[in-house]
C-alpha positions as CSV (number, residue, x, y, z in Angstrom):
1,M,23.6,33.8,-8.2
2,T,23.7,32.3,-4.6
3,T,22.3,34.6,-1.9
4,V,23.2,33.9,1.8
5,K,20.5,34.2,4.5
6,S,21.0,35.6,7.9
7,N,21.4,32.3,9.5
8,G,24.4,31.4,7.3
9,T,22.6,29.0,5.0
10,A,22.7,29.3,1.2
11,S,19.5,29.3,-0.8
12,L,19.2,29.0,-4.6
13,D,17.9,32.2,-5.9
14,R,18.2,32.0,-9.5
15,S,15.3,33.1,-11.6
16,L,14.3,29.9,-12.0
17,R,15.2,32.1,-12.1
18,E,17.4,32.1,-15.2
19,P,16.6,32.9,-18.5
20,G,14.1,30.4,-20.3
21,T,12.6,29.1,-17.1
22,R,8.9,29.9,-15.9
23,F,8.7,28.1,-12.7
24,K,8.2,30.3,-9.8
25,D,7.2,28.1,-7.0
26,R,9.6,28.6,-4.1
27,Q,9.6,24.9,-3.1
28,I,8.4,21.4,-4.2
29,E,5.2,20.4,-2.6
30,M,3.3,17.1,-2.9
31,A,0.8,18.6,-5.5
32,H,3.8,18.9,-8.0
33,G,3.8,15.1,-8.2
34,A,0.0,14.5,-8.3
35,G,-0.5,14.9,-12.2
36,G,-2.5,18.1,-12.2
37,K,-1.9,21.9,-12.6
38,A,1.1,21.9,-10.2
39,S,2.7,19.1,-12.1
40,R,2.2,20.8,-15.5
41,R,3.9,24.0,-14.1
42,L,7.0,22.1,-13.0
43,I,7.3,20.3,-16.2
44,E,6.4,23.2,-18.5
45,G,8.2,25.9,-16.6
46,L,11.4,24.0,-15.4
47,F,12.1,20.6,-16.9
48,A,11.0,21.2,-20.5
49,P,12.9,24.5,-21.2
50,L,16.2,23.2,-19.7
51,L,16.1,19.5,-20.6
52,F,14.0,19.6,-23.8
53,P,14.8,23.0,-25.2
54,S,14.6,22.0,-29.0
55,S,11.5,19.9,-28.6
56,S,8.4,21.4,-30.5
57,E,6.0,18.6,-29.6
58,P,4.0,18.4,-26.5
59,L,5.6,16.1,-23.8
60,G,3.9,12.6,-23.8
61,D,4.3,9.3,-21.8
62,A,7.1,8.0,-24.1
63,A,9.6,9.1,-27.0
64,T,10.4,7.8,-30.3
65,V,13.9,8.1,-31.1
66,S,15.9,6.8,-34.3
67,L,18.9,4.5,-33.9
68,N,20.8,3.5,-37.2
69,G,17.5,4.1,-39.1
70,A,15.2,2.1,-36.8
71,S,12.5,3.7,-34.6
72,I,12.4,2.9,-30.9
73,A,10.1,4.0,-28.4
74,I,11.3,4.7,-24.8
75,T,9.8,5.5,-21.5
76,T,10.5,5.8,-17.9
77,D,8.2,5.7,-14.7
78,S,8.7,5.8,-10.8
79,F,6.4,3.8,-8.3
80,V,5.9,5.2,-4.9
81,V,2.4,3.7,-3.9
82,K,1.6,3.1,-0.3
83,P,0.5,0.5,0.9
84,L,2.9,-1.7,-1.3
85,Q,-0.1,-4.2,-1.7
86,F,-3.7,-3.5,-2.2
87,P,-6.8,-5.2,-3.3
88,G,-6.1,-6.1,-7.0
89,G,-2.4,-5.5,-7.2
90,S,1.0,-4.2,-5.7
91,I,3.7,-2.0,-6.3
92,G,5.6,-4.7,-8.2
93,E,2.8,-5.5,-10.8
94,L,2.0,-1.7,-11.0
95,A,5.6,-1.3,-12.1
96,V,5.4,-3.6,-15.1
97,N,1.9,-2.7,-16.0
98,G,2.5,1.1,-15.8
99,T,5.6,1.0,-18.2
100,V,4.0,-1.4,-20.7
101,N,1.1,0.8,-20.7
102,D,3.0,4.1,-21.3
103,L,4.5,2.5,-24.3
104,A,1.1,0.9,-25.6
105,V,-0.7,4.2,-25.4
106,S,2.3,6.0,-27.4
107,G,1.8,3.3,-30.1
108,A,4.5,0.7,-29.1
109,V,4.8,-2.8,-28.0
110,A,7.1,-3.1,-24.9
111,E,10.0,-5.3,-25.6
112,S,12.2,-4.9,-22.5
113,L,12.4,-3.2,-19.1
114,V,15.1,-2.4,-16.6
115,A,14.2,-1.9,-13.0
116,T,15.6,0.0,-10.0
117,F,14.8,-0.8,-6.4
118,I,15.2,1.6,-3.7
119,L,14.9,-0.5,-0.6
120,E,14.7,0.8,3.1
121,A,16.8,-0.8,5.7
122,G,14.7,-3.1,7.8
123,L,12.3,-4.0,4.9
124,P,11.4,-7.8,5.6
125,T,12.7,-10.2,2.9
126,P,9.4,-11.9,2.3
127,V,7.9,-8.5,1.4
128,L,10.6,-7.9,-1.3
129,E,10.4,-11.3,-2.6
130,A,6.5,-11.0,-3.0
131,E,7.2,-8.0,-5.1
132,V,9.9,-9.3,-7.2
133,R,7.5,-12.4,-7.9
134,A,4.6,-10.1,-8.6
135,M,6.8,-8.2,-11.2
136,A,7.9,-11.4,-12.8
137,A,4.5,-12.8,-13.2
138,A,3.2,-9.3,-14.6
139,A,6.1,-9.3,-17.1
140,Q,5.3,-12.8,-18.2
141,R,1.5,-11.8,-18.8
142,A,2.5,-8.7,-20.7
143,G,5.0,-10.6,-22.7
144,V,7.8,-8.3,-21.9
145,A,11.5,-9.3,-20.6
146,I,13.0,-7.6,-17.6
147,V,16.8,-7.5,-18.8
148,A,18.6,-5.4,-16.2
149,G,18.4,-3.6,-13.0
150,D,19.8,-1.9,-10.1
151,T,19.5,-1.8,-6.3
152,K,20.1,0.7,-3.7
153,V,19.4,0.5,0.2
154,V,18.7,3.8,2.2
155,E,18.3,4.3,5.8
156,H,15.5,3.0,7.9
157,G,12.7,5.6,7.5
158,K,13.8,7.1,4.2
159,A,11.6,5.2,1.5
160,D,8.4,4.0,2.7
161,S,9.6,0.5,2.5
162,M,10.3,0.5,-1.2
163,Y,10.3,2.4,-4.2
164,I,10.7,1.1,-7.8
165,T,11.9,2.8,-10.9
166,T,11.4,1.2,-14.4
167,A,12.5,2.0,-18.0
168,G,11.1,0.5,-21.1
169,I,11.7,0.1,-24.7
170,G,9.4,-0.9,-27.3
171,R,8.9,-1.2,-31.2
172,P,6.4,1.1,-32.8
173,I,2.9,-0.5,-33.9
174,P,2.7,-0.1,-37.7
175,G,0.1,2.2,-38.9
176,L,-0.2,4.5,-35.9
177,N,0.8,8.1,-36.2
178,M,-0.7,9.8,-33.3
179,R,-0.2,13.6,-32.3
180,A,-2.5,16.0,-30.6
181,A,-2.1,18.1,-33.9
182,T,-4.0,15.5,-35.9
183,V,-7.2,15.9,-33.7
184,R,-10.1,17.3,-35.6
185,P,-13.5,18.6,-34.5
186,G,-16.0,15.7,-34.8
187,D,-13.7,13.0,-33.5
188,K,-14.8,10.7,-30.9
189,V,-13.5,10.3,-27.4
190,L,-13.3,6.5,-26.5
191,L,-12.8,5.2,-22.9
192,S,-11.8,1.7,-22.4
193,G,-13.6,0.9,-19.2
194,P,-14.8,2.3,-15.7
195,V,-12.9,5.0,-14.1
196,G,-11.6,5.5,-10.6
197,D,-11.0,1.9,-9.4
198,H,-7.2,2.1,-8.7
199,G,-7.2,5.4,-6.9
200,V,-10.1,4.7,-4.6
201,T,-8.9,1.1,-3.9
202,V,-5.4,2.5,-2.8
203,L,-7.1,5.4,-0.8
204,L,-9.4,2.9,1.3
205,A,-6.4,0.2,1.6
206,R,-4.5,2.8,3.7
207,G,-7.0,2.3,6.5
208,E,-7.2,5.9,7.4
209,L,-10.8,6.4,6.5
210,D,-13.8,4.6,8.2
211,L,-15.0,3.4,4.7
212,A,-15.2,0.0,3.2
213,A,-16.1,-1.0,-0.4
214,E,-15.9,-4.1,-2.5
215,I,-13.6,-2.7,-5.2
216,S,-10.2,-3.6,-6.7
217,S,-7.5,-1.8,-8.6
218,D,-7.9,-2.1,-12.4
219,T,-4.1,-2.5,-13.0
220,R,-3.4,-4.5,-16.0
221,S,-1.7,-4.3,-19.4
222,V,-3.9,-2.4,-21.8
223,L,-1.6,-3.6,-24.8
224,P,-4.1,-6.2,-26.2
225,L,-6.8,-3.5,-26.3
226,V,-4.4,-1.0,-28.1
227,Q,-3.5,-3.7,-30.5
228,A,-7.2,-4.5,-31.3
229,L,-7.9,-0.9,-31.6
230,S,-5.1,-0.3,-34.1
231,K,-5.9,-3.4,-36.3
232,A,-9.7,-1.9,-36.5
233,A,-8.9,1.6,-37.1
234,A,-5.1,2.4,-37.2
235,T,-5.4,5.5,-39.6
236,G,-8.3,6.9,-37.5
237,V,-6.5,6.7,-34.1
238,R,-5.4,10.4,-33.6
239,W,-4.3,10.2,-29.9
240,M,-4.0,7.8,-26.9
241,R,-3.3,8.2,-23.2
242,D,-3.7,6.6,-20.0
243,P,-5.2,8.6,-17.5
244,T,-3.2,7.8,-14.3
245,R,-2.3,10.6,-11.9
246,G,-4.9,13.3,-12.4
247,G,-7.4,11.0,-14.1
248,V,-9.6,11.3,-17.2
249,A,-10.1,15.0,-16.4
250,T,-6.3,15.9,-16.6
251,A,-5.7,14.0,-19.5
252,L,-8.4,15.5,-21.5
253,N,-7.5,18.9,-20.4
254,E,-4.0,18.4,-21.6
255,L,-5.2,17.2,-24.9
256,A,-7.5,20.3,-25.2
257,R,-4.6,22.7,-24.6
258,D,-2.2,20.8,-27.0
259,C,-4.8,20.5,-29.9
260,D,-6.4,24.0,-29.2
261,L,-10.0,22.5,-29.3
262,C,-12.8,21.9,-27.1
263,I,-13.5,18.4,-25.6
264,N,-17.1,17.6,-24.9
265,V,-17.7,14.7,-22.2
266,W,-21.1,13.3,-21.9
267,E,-21.0,12.6,-18.2
268,D,-23.9,10.2,-18.0
269,R,-21.9,8.0,-20.5
270,V,-18.7,7.8,-18.2
271,P,-18.7,4.5,-16.6
272,V,-18.1,4.6,-12.8
273,R,-18.8,1.6,-10.4
274,D,-21.2,2.2,-7.7
275,A,-18.6,1.9,-4.9
276,V,-16.2,4.4,-6.6
277,R,-19.0,6.8,-7.1
278,G,-20.1,6.5,-3.5
279,A,-16.8,7.0,-1.9
280,C,-16.1,9.9,-4.1
281,E,-19.4,11.4,-3.1
282,L,-18.6,11.0,0.7
283,L,-15.0,12.5,0.3
284,G,-15.9,15.3,-2.0
285,L,-13.9,14.0,-4.9
286,D,-14.7,13.9,-8.7
287,P,-14.2,10.4,-10.2
288,L,-13.0,12.2,-13.4
289,H,-9.9,13.3,-11.3
290,I,-9.0,9.8,-9.7
291,A,-6.3,7.6,-11.1
292,N,-6.6,4.6,-13.2
293,E,-3.9,2.1,-13.9
294,G,-5.7,-0.3,-16.5
295,Q,-7.8,2.0,-18.7
296,F,-7.1,4.3,-21.6
297,L,-8.6,7.1,-23.6
298,A,-8.4,7.4,-27.5
299,I,-9.6,10.0,-30.0
300,I,-10.9,8.3,-32.9
301,A,-11.9,9.6,-36.6
302,P,-15.7,9.6,-36.6
303,D,-16.0,7.2,-39.6
304,C,-13.6,4.7,-37.7
305,A,-15.3,5.0,-34.3
306,E,-18.1,2.1,-34.6
307,A,-15.2,-0.3,-36.0
308,A,-13.0,0.7,-33.2
309,L,-15.7,0.0,-30.5
310,Q,-16.7,-3.2,-31.6
311,A,-13.2,-4.3,-31.8
312,M,-12.8,-3.2,-28.3
313,H,-15.9,-5.1,-27.2
314,K,-14.6,-8.3,-28.7
315,T,-11.3,-8.3,-27.0
316,P,-11.2,-9.6,-23.4
317,G,-11.1,-6.7,-20.8
318,G,-12.7,-4.3,-23.2
319,E,-16.3,-5.2,-23.0
320,E,-17.2,-2.0,-21.0
321,S,-15.5,0.2,-23.6
322,V,-17.7,3.2,-24.5
323,V,-17.5,6.7,-26.5
324,I,-17.9,9.3,-24.0
325,G,-17.7,12.4,-25.8
326,E,-16.5,14.2,-28.9
327,V,-14.3,17.2,-30.0
328,R,-15.8,20.6,-30.8
329,E,-14.3,23.7,-31.9
330,E,-15.2,25.9,-29.1
331,P,-14.4,26.9,-26.4
332,R,-11.0,26.2,-27.4
333,G,-8.6,24.7,-24.9
334,A,-11.4,23.5,-22.7
335,V,-13.2,20.4,-21.6
336,L,-17.0,20.7,-21.2
337,G,-19.0,18.2,-19.2
338,V,-22.4,17.8,-20.7
339,T,-25.1,16.5,-18.1
340,G,-28.1,14.2,-19.1
341,Y,-30.3,17.2,-19.0
342,G,-28.3,19.4,-21.4
343,G,-26.4,21.6,-18.9
344,T,-22.7,22.2,-19.1
345,R,-19.9,22.7,-16.6
346,I,-16.1,23.2,-17.1
347,I,-14.2,20.2,-16.2
348,D,-10.7,21.6,-15.1
349,M,-7.6,19.3,-14.5
350,L,-6.6,18.3,-11.0
351,V,-5.7,21.0,-8.5
352,G,-3.9,20.1,-5.5
353,D,-3.1,16.9,-4.0
354,P,-6.3,15.2,-2.9
355,L,-5.3,11.7,-2.7
356,P,-2.3,9.5,-1.1
357,R,0.4,8.2,-3.4
358,I,-1.5,5.8,-5.8
359,C,1.2,5.0,-8.3
């Protein structure tokens, strides 16, 4: 029901308040969009029970639907990065690559994209044109067509210059049947390359910190790497995810919960560039929590792991791929970091909102 406060304003006091929902936070905070624990509470406690009440599978980056007997993968994403341009990329390029990648790690090749632009009044035309050109170039590189779109303009000061929302459809890659439920003890954790480049690049590009580093965003399409992996080890690919918001730690924690197994991460094998590691040490951040826009994780059956790794190494952009861990039975639902000295620590998913908007 609706209750009325003493000042006469109405507040929604449903037991989110209604049967079937578990979300108890009183209001939405920035942390709810950071990809960590707060995001999961929002999705599982409010969105999932009301919007996907009949779904028995964990929610992922894309969904597969059947239309007249044909399987189609579909995804959607929104991009609110600030600044709009940063070393190695921009919001326009990010919007295409992010959508293509969500489909790729869900086992599909992007075919068509639609885009919506939310523009702030006063946005200089050259800035908008630069991002439209960036989107067109990224789409051409990724081999996907942008087929439709929409534009809205809001008052000055209401949209951080520009927001972009995309939706993409794709065709499933034959032979891939990936679900968290198929993950087994002994499976290997494969990472496509160094972590943290994108998040640290955007953080430094804001100019709010007295830090400088030679680092660029890793934004790119990972589809060629996913295709190489599928050809080398299709039946052995159990699960994939691109570790964007919340980073590698959050993605693996979600998997550990969904498959009810333990993910061991050999921390000295996780590739991190010196500039990223240095910035994280100065700022008190864990590189495993930093967002990436051009890397992905894959769980591979042990008998296919070597072939998968070799295929990645032979594909441009996959030269730094590495196996960083394996799946164990215990402790269930946890991610354990194993140090080079044999010690262990619990690697939790991201808590709070330690970084600015990065995707």
